[in-house]
C-alpha positions in Angstrom: -5.3 -21.1 -21.9 -3.3 -23.2 -24.3 -3.3 -20.3 -26.8 -1.9 -17.9 -24.2 0.7 -20.5 -23.0 1.9 -20.9 -26.6 2.0 -17.1 -27.2 4.0 -16.6 -23.9 6.5 -19.3 -24.9 7.0 -17.9 -28.4 7.4 -14.3 -27.1 9.9 -15.4 -24.4 11.9 -17.4 -26.9 12.0 -14.6 -29.4 13.1 -12.0 -26.7 15.9 -14.3 -25.5 16.9 -15.4 -29.0 17.2 -11.7 -30.2 19.1 -10.9 -27.0 16.5 -8.2 -26.2 16.5 -9.5 -22.6 18.8 -11.8 -20.5 16.0 -13.3 -18.4 12.3 -14.0 -18.6 10.3 -14.3 -15.4 7.0 -16.2 -15.7 5.4 -19.4 -14.5 6.1 -23.1 -14.9 3.9 -26.1 -14.1 4.0 -27.0 -10.4 4.3 -30.4 -8.8 0.6 -30.4 -7.6 -2.6 -29.9 -9.6 -3.7 -26.3 -10.1 -0.4 -25.0 -8.8 2.1 -23.2 -10.9 5.5 -21.9 -9.7 7.6 -18.8 -10.6 10.0 -19.7 -13.3 13.2 -18.0 -14.5 14.2 -18.6 -18.1 17.6 -17.6 -19.5 17.8 -19.8 -22.7 15.4 -19.7 -25.7 15.1 -23.4 -25.6 13.8 -23.3 -22.0 10.9 -21.0 -22.9 8.7 -24.1 -23.5 8.6 -24.5 -19.7 6.5 -21.4 -19.4 2.7 -21.9 -18.8 -0.4 -19.9 -18.1 -3.5 -20.9 -16.2 -5.6 -20.8 -13.1 -2.6 -21.6 -10.8 -0.5 -18.6 -11.7 -1.3 -16.7 -8.5 2.1 -15.3 -7.4 2.6 -11.6 -7.9 5.8 -11.7 -10.0 6.6 -8.0 -9.3 8.1 -9.5 -6.1 11.0 -10.8 -8.2 11.9 -7.7 -10.1 13.4 -5.3 -7.6 16.9 -3.9 -8.2 17.9 -6.5 -10.8 21.0 -5.5 -12.8 20.1 -7.3 -16.1 17.5 -6.4 -18.6 14.6 -8.8 -18.2 11.0 -9.5 -19.2 8.1 -10.5 -17.0 4.8 -12.1 -17.6 2.4 -9.7 -15.9 -1.3 -9.9 -15.1 -3.4 -6.9 -13.9 -2.3 -6.8 -10.3 1.4 -7.6 -11.2 1.4 -4.7 -13.6 0.0 -2.3 -11.0 2.6 -3.4 -8.5 5.3 -2.8 -11.1 3.9 0.8 -11.7 4.3 1.5 -8.0 7.7 0.0 -7.8 8.9 2.0 -10.8 7.7 5.2 -9.0 9.6 4.2 -5.9 12.8 3.7 -7.9 12.8 -0.1 -7.2 12.5 -1.1 -10.9 14.4 0.5 -13.8 11.7 0.9 -16.5 14.3 0.9 -19.3 15.5 -2.5 -18.3 12.1 -4.2 -18.2 10.0 -5.6 -20.9 6.4 -6.3 -19.7 4.5 -9.1 -21.4 0.9 -8.3 -20.5 -1.6 -11.1 -20.1 -5.3 -10.7 -19.3 -6.2 -12.5 -16.0 -9.3 -14.7 -15.7 -8.8 -15.0 -11.9 -6.9 -17.6 -10.0 -8.3 -20.7 -8.2 -8.0 -20.7 -4.4 -6.5 -24.0 -3.3 -8.1 -23.5 0.2 -11.6 -23.5 -1.4 -10.7 -26.6 -3.3 -9.5 -28.3 -0.1 -12.7 -27.4 1.7 -14.8 -28.7 -1.2 -12.9 -32.0 -1.3 -13.2 -32.4 2.5 -10.0 -34.4 3.0 -10.0 -36.2 -0.3 -6.7 -36.0 -2.1 -6.7 -34.2 -5.4 -4.6 -36.1 -8.0 -5.6 -34.4 -11.2 -7.4 -31.3 -12.4 -8.5 -30.3 -15.9 -9.9 -26.9 -16.8 -12.2 -26.7 -19.8 -14.9 -24.1 -20.9 -14.9 -22.4 -17.5 -15.3 -25.6 -15.6 -12.7 -27.5 -13.6 -12.8 -31.2 -13.2 -11.3 -32.4 -9.9 -10.2 -36.0 -9.9 -8.8 -38.3 -7.2 -9.0 -41.9 -6.0 -12.7 -42.9 -6.3 -14.1 -39.5 -7.2 -14.6 -36.9 -9.9 -16.3 -33.6 -9.4 -16.9 -30.8 -11.9 -17.2 -27.2 -10.5 -17.4 -23.8 -12.2 -14.1 -22.1 -12.0 -15.8 -18.9 -10.9 -16.9 -20.7 -7.7 -13.3 -21.4 -6.7 -11.6 -18.1 -7.4 -9.7 -16.2 -4.8 -11.7 -13.4 -3.1 -9.2 -10.8 -4.4 -9.9 -12.1 -7.9 -13.7 -12.0 -7.5 -13.5 -8.3 -6.5 -10.8 -7.4 -9.0 -11.7 -4.3 -11.1 -8.4 -4.3 -13.1 -7.8 -7.8 -14.5 -6.0 -6.5 -17.6 -2.5 -5.1 -17.4 -2.4 -1.3 -17.1 1.3 -1.1 -18.3 2.8 -3.4 -20.9 5.2 -3.5 -23.9 3.7 -6.6 -25.5 0.0 -7.6 -24.9 -1.1 -11.2 -25.4 -4.6 -12.4 -25.6 -7.9 -10.5 -25.5 -8.9 -8.2 -22.6 -11.3 -9.7 -20.1 -14.3 -7.9 -18.4 -13.9 -7.0 -14.7 -16.2 -8.8 -12.3 -18.6 -7.4 -9.8 -17.5 -6.5 -6.3 -19.3 -9.3 -4.6 -17.6 -8.7 -1.3 -18.5 -5.0 -1.0 -20.7 -5.8 2.0 -17.9 -7.3 4.0 -16.3 -4.0 4.7 -19.7 -2.4 5.4 -20.4 -5.1 8.0 -17.0 -4.3 9.6 -17.7 -0.6 9.6 -21.0 -1.2 11.3 -19.2 -2.6 14.4 -18.4 -0.5 17.4 -14.7 0.2 18.1 -14.8 -2.5 20.8 -16.3 -5.0 18.5 -13.7 -4.2 15.8 -10.9 -4.7 18.2 -12.4 -8.0 19.5 -12.8 -9.3 15.9 -9.2 -8.4 15.0 -7.8 -9.8 18.2 -9.7 -13.1 17.6 -8.6 -13.3 14.0 -4.9 -12.5 14.7 -4.7 -14.7 17.8 -3.8 -17.5 15.3 -0.8 -15.5 13.9 2.6 -17.3 14.4 4.5 -14.2 13.3 6.2 -16.1 10.5 6.2 -13.0 8.3 5.1 -14.9 5.2 2.7 -12.1 4.4 5.6 -9.6 4.4 7.8 -11.8 2.2 5.0 -12.4 -0.3 4.2 -8.7 -0.7 6.0 -6.9 -3.5 5.6 -3.6 -1.7 7.2 -4.7 1.6 10.9 -4.1 0.8 12.3 -2.1 3.7 15.9 -3.0 4.3 15.0 -3.4 8.0 11.4 -4.0 8.8 10.2 -2.4 12.0 9.3 -5.8 13.3 13.0 -6.9 13.1 14.3 -3.6 14.7 15.9 -4.0 18.1 16.9 -0.4 18.7 14.3 0.5 19.6 12.4 -2.8 19.8 8.8 -2.2 18.6 7.5 -5.8 19.1 8.1 -8.7 21.3 9.3 -11.9 19.5 6.5 -14.0 20.9 3.5 -14.6 18.7 1.4 -15.3 21.8 1.1 -11.5 22.4 -2.2 -10.7 20.6 -1.7 -6.9 20.9 1.7 -7.2 19.2 0.2 -9.3 16.4 -2.5 -6.6 15.9 0.1 -3.9 16.1 2.3 -5.6 13.4 -0.6 -6.0 11.0 -2.0 -2.6 11.6 1.4 -0.9 11.0 2.0 -3.0 7.9 -1.4 -2.1 6.5 -0.7 1.6 7.1 2.7 1.3 5.4 0.9 0.0 2.4 -1.7 2.8 2.2 -1.8 4.2 -1.3 0.6 1.4 -2.5 -1.3 -1.8 -2.0 -3.0 -3.1 -5.2 -5.2 -5.6 -3.4 -3.6 -8.6 -5.1 -4.2 -10.9 -2.1 -0.6 -12.2 -2.0 -0.4 -11.7 1.8 -3.6 -13.5 2.3 -2.6 -16.5 0.2 0.8 -16.8 1.9 -0.6 -17.0 5.5 -0.2 -20.6 6.7 -2.8 -20.0 9.4 -5.6 -18.9 7.1 -6.0 -15.5 8.7 -8.1 -13.1 6.7 -5.3 -10.5 6.2 -7.0 -9.1 3.1 -9.7 -7.7 5.4 -7.3 -5.1 6.5 -5.7 -4.3 3.2 -9.0 -4.2 1.3 -10.3 -1.8 3.9 -7.2 0.4 3.5 -7.5 0.4 -0.3 -11.1 1.5 -0.1 -10.3 4.3 2.5 -7.5 5.7 0.2 -9.9 5.7 -2.7 -12.7 7.4 -0.7 -10.5 10.0 1.0 -7.9 10.8 -1.7 -9.6 9.5 -4.9 -6.5 7.5 -5.6 -6.2 3.9 -6.9 -2.7 2.4 -6.6 -0.8 1.4 -9.7 -2.9 3.0 -12.4 -0.5 5.8 -13.5 3.3 6.4 -13.6 2.8 10.1 -13.3 0.3 10.3 -10.5 1.9 10.4 -7.1 0.6 8.3 -4.2 -1.2 10.4 -1.6 1.3 9.9 1.1 4.2 10.7 -1.2 2.7 14.0 -2.4 4.3 17.3 -1.1 3.0 18.6 2.2 0.2 21.1 1.6 -0.8 19.8 -1.8 -4.5 19.3 -2.4 -4.9 15.5 -2.5 -8.1 15.1 -0.6 -11.2 14.1 -2.5 -13.7 16.8 -1.6 -16.5 15.4 -3.9 
C-alpha cells in the first residue's frame, strides 16, 4: 500500500508540475480509522496528501461529469468501468481525462468492523500482510482483511482497471463469486415471497436518496422521484409500495449501465441491502444480452442499441 501511495503521489505531482492536467482527483486520509475521503489536488506540492488503502471505497467517477478542465483521476476497477460508461453517454470528455489506474485489493466494510467490535470504539487500525489490527481502549484484535471486505468486493471479477493511461502497481487476481447463491435463493422464491421480502427490506427506507447521489450513473437533470408534473411518488417514506417503486425503477434505469460497485449500498444510512437489486439486474443483463457494463468503449449497452438489432444472447 505504501508503495502505491508513493507512486500515486509522484505521478500526480508530475502531471500537475508539467501542466498536463489542472486537477487530480484521488483520496486523502480521513478523520476516522479505515476511512479515506475524496481529495482534489491542484498544486504539485499538495500531491503528498494523496493516499491509497482499504478505505478508498468511493467511486470517483461520480466527480468527473461535465468538468471543463483537463484532469486526472485515480481509478480502481469499478471506477474505470463507470468511466467507460460515462464516456459512452457523453458525460466525460476522454480527451480531457488522464486515468491513473490502480489495482484494487478490495475495500473494508466499516459496517462489518462495527459488528465485529460490538459497540467498542475503534481508535486505530493498522493493515499489514493481509491482516488488519483493530485497536481501541482496552482491546486489540487482528482480523484477515478478506473477512471484512464489502460484498461487492468479494464478488468483484474486474479488480484491475479496464481503461487507463498510466498503470501503477501489479494486477491482482479476481476473487471467487462467494455470493452467487444469494441470487439463486431469491430466484427460488414465489412472486408473493419476493414482494414480501422486498417490502420488508424497503420498509426501513427514509427516502433520503443517498443511494442516488452516490451512484455515478444516476445523473438525470430531474429524477422521476422529484418530478411533480406528473407526480410519480408520494413524498412520504412510510409508503412501502412507493419505496419499492423507486428502487425498482432506479434498478431498471441502471440496466446495462451498473458496474456493481456497491456505492448505493454503502451510502444507505439504514443498512438496506440495495445491492441485492442491482446485482440481480447485472446478472440478468449478462444472461440475456451477454453484456457486461464498462468493459468496452465500442460496445453499446443493450438498451442503447438500435431497435431491431440482434443483442439477445441465444447461446
